[in-house]
N, C-alpha and C positions, 0 to 999 in steps of 0.2 A: 577591277579598279580598287575595290576594298582591300583585296589581298596586297596590292601594290602599296597602298597607304599604310597597312599594317607592317609590311616589310621595311618601308622607309622609317616608320616610327620606331621600330625595333633597332634599326641601324643607328638612328639618331640617339636613342637611349644608350646604346653600347658606346658610341663615340663620346657622349657626354660623360659617361661613367669612366671611360679610359682617361679622359682629360682630367677629371676630378681626382682619380686615383693617382695619376702621375704627378699632378700639382701637390697633392698631399704628401707624397713621398719626397718630392723636391723640397718642400717646406720643412719637413722634419729633418732631412739631411742638412739643410742650411742652418737650422737651429742647433743641430749637433755640432756642426763646424764652428758656429759662433760660441757655443758653450765651451768647446775645446780652446778657442782663442782666449776666453776669459780665464781658463785654468792656466794657459800658457803665460799670461800676464803675471799671475801670482807666482808661478814657478820661476820666471825670470827675476822677479823681486827676491825670491828666496835665494836664487843663485848669486845675486848681488850681495846679499847679507852674509852669506857663509864665509867668504874670504876675510871679511872684517872681523867676524866672530872668531874664526880660527886664529887670525893674527893676534887678537886681543888675548886669547887663551894660551898661546904658545909659551909665554914667559912663566905662567903659573903651572902649566901641565908638563913639566920636564919628563915625567915618566909615562906619559900617555901619547907619545908621538905617533904610535901606530894607529891609534884611534883617530887622531887628527888627519893622518895621511889617508885613511880609508874614506873620511868625509870628503877630502879634496879630490880623491880619485872618483868617488861616486858622483860628485858635482861635475867633473869633467865629462864623464860618460853621459850624464843627463843633458849637458849642454850640447854635446855632439850627436845625440840621438837623432835619427832622421825622421822616420815615419811615426805615426801616433802610437802604434803598438810598441815599438822600440823605446819611445819616449816614456810610455807608461811603465815599462819594465825598469828603465833606468831611474825614473823618479821614485819607484817603490824601493829600489836599492838605496837611494839617497835618503829617503825617509827613515829606513832602518839604521843607516849610519848616523843620522842626526839623533835618532832616539838613543843610540849607544853613547853619543857625545853628551847629550843632556844628562844621561844617567851618571856619566863620569864627572860632570860639573858638580854634582851633589857632594863629591868627596873634597872639594876645594872651597872652603868658606871664604877665603880671601878673594877668590875669583868671582864668587857670587856677589860679594860686596862691592866689586869694582863697578863704578857708575856706567862706564862705557859698555861693559859686558852686560850689565842689567838692561840698558837701553836696547842693545842689539838683541838680547833675549826676548824682550817685550815685543820688538818689531817682528822677530822671527815667529813668536807665538801667534801674534796677530795674523801674520801671513799664512801660517799653517792652518789657522781657523778659516781664513778665506779660501784656502785651497780645499779644505774639507767640504765647505759649502759648495764651491764650484764643482768639485767632483760629484757630489750628490746630484746637483742640477744636471750636469753632463750625463751622468748615468741614467737619470730619469728620461731625458730626451732620447738618448741612444736606445734605451729599452723600448720606448714607444716606436721609434723608427724600425728597430730590428724586428719587433713584433709585427708591424705593418708589412714588412718585406717577407715575413714568413707565413702569414695567415691568408687563407683563401677568402676572397678572390683577388685581393691586392697583390698577392705573391705572383700572379700571372703578369701583372704590369711590371713588378720589380724584376722578374726574370727577363721579360721582354726588353726592358731598357737597361739591364745589367746593373741594378742597384745592389751594391755589396754591403754585407753586414759591417757595422762599425764596432770597434772594440770597446768593451766596458773598462772603466778604470777601477780595477780590483786591487785590494791590498793583498800582498803576498803573505804567506804564512809567517815569515820572519818578522814582517811589520806588525802582524796581528798580536804577536806575543808581547807581553809586558816586559820591558827591560828590567834586569835585576839591579837593584841599587844597594850597594854595601856601604853603610855609613861608618863602619869600623875601620878607621885609618891606622 
């Protein structure tokens, strides 16, 4: 009788632990998905600002059409990216292209003085700051989730229910480098 009670108690403890571990993994995964959705909102805002900024700059930047074209192409890739991993890669390329565009803006004082361009630049800067914060929050949640799926004993539940690792939003080497600004026109 006592052995039966002990076995039942052990089984109950295991079932409760499985349920708790599963729910914890689901909660972290959902938080990661929500954090990605917050990034996506800011990325879409950035995507909407870029065409207006490029259009405003075209008249001033006659000799920088290649830079403008690269920004437009990077934006198109970012918009059409399918899964989170592809989206992260495309957004990193767009960030790099925008960095080069902002560096080029420094060469055009008339462009910087244009009120429409100034307003768009402020909105873009604000959006970039929100993206940076959202990326940090996303990466924090995803790191917790990925850690939980990898460490014992919760990795047993993660493998049992096929919880897959979520990608971190890392800056590419190109994005990490500081753009070169040449003010000698």
